[in-house]
N, C-alpha and C positions, 0 to 999 in steps of 0.2 A: 743541232746543237746538243751537246751532252750535258746532263745535269751534274752539278758538282755536289758531292756528298760531304757532309760534315759529321765528324765523330767526336764525341766527348770522352776524354780519358782522365781518370783521376789516379794520382800516384802518391804513395806514402814514402816519405824520405826519413830514413833512420840515420842519425848522426850522433857523434860523441862530443860532449862539452866537458873539458877537464876543469879542475879547480883553478889551474893557472889561466885558462881561458876566461873564467869568471872574474878573476882578479884583474886581468888585462882590460876587460870590458868595463869593470867598475872603476878602474883607474881613469879610463877615457871619460866616463860619466862624471866623476867627481872633479876632474881636472879641466872641465869646461863644457862637457856635453849637455848638462842640465842647468848650468848656472844662470841661464837667462830666465828660467821659471822657478828654480829652487834656490832659495837664499841661504839654506843651511842644511847640512847632513849631520845627523847626530847618531853616534853609536849607542845602542841600547845595551845597558849592562857593561860588562868588561870588554876590553878589546881582545878579540880572539886571535888577532895577528898583530903585526907591527903597525899597520896602517888601517884606516877606515875602509879602504878599498878591498881589504882582505876579510872583512867581516862576513859577507854573504856566503862566500865559498866554504866557510867554516861553520855554517849553520846559524850565524847570528842575524841580527836585525838592525837595519838603519831606519831612522826617522828622517824623512825628507820634508822640509818646511817650504810651502808654497810662498813665493815672494809677492804674489798679487792678492792672496786671500789669507785667511787665518787657518787654512787647511794644513794638516800634517798627515803624511802617508807613510805607512810602514812597509818596507821592502824586506822580504824574506827570500830564502833560497827557492822555495816552491814557486813564489810569485815571479822571481827572476827567470827560472827555467820556463815557466809558462810564457813570459814575455819574449824569450828567445824563440819559442815555438810559434807564437803569433807573428813575430817579425818575419820569420822564414815563410810562413804561410801567406802573409799579406804583401810583403815587399819583394820577395824572391830575389834578393840582392846578396847572395852569399856564395861562398866557395867552400867545398869540402876537400880535405886532403885525400890522398890515396888510401889512407887508413880510415876514412869516414869521419874524421874529426873536423869540426867547424874551424875554418881558417880565420882566426881573429885579426890577422894582418889586413884583412879587407874591411874590418869594422872600425870606422873613424868615429869622431865625436858625435856626428849627426846620427849615424846608425846606432850607436850606443844609447843616445838620447831616446830614439824610437823604441829600442828594446825596453828601457825603463818605463816609458809611457805605456807600452803594451802590458808590461808587468803590473802596473798600478791601475790603469784605466781600461784595459782591454782594447784600447784604441789610441791613436795619436791625436791629442787634443791641443797641444801647443806647437807652434811653429808651422 
């Protein structure tokens, strides 16, 4: 009987996230993705776009108010991008286009929620 060998391989994935991708994900987040744990999203300072969902891609900040505690979390572009990275590393549920861009068509409200939780908590703690 032959012995089966196992080999561990690690791979780095490079991908592109555009401002429109960020706006699309934030729209999914604010239109229902996080509403079961977040009771209010507040724009910090002036609106940098027409909608709150456009704040992050333009370098702004959103304050997200926890509906179960008195906690308030600040979401920034750097935190958001780290959340996308952690989501890809941990969930492995993504598609890249031929151009190496993240395909946001595969990111539903549940995935968008997970991205924001990874951004804020470095883990998925709700749901």
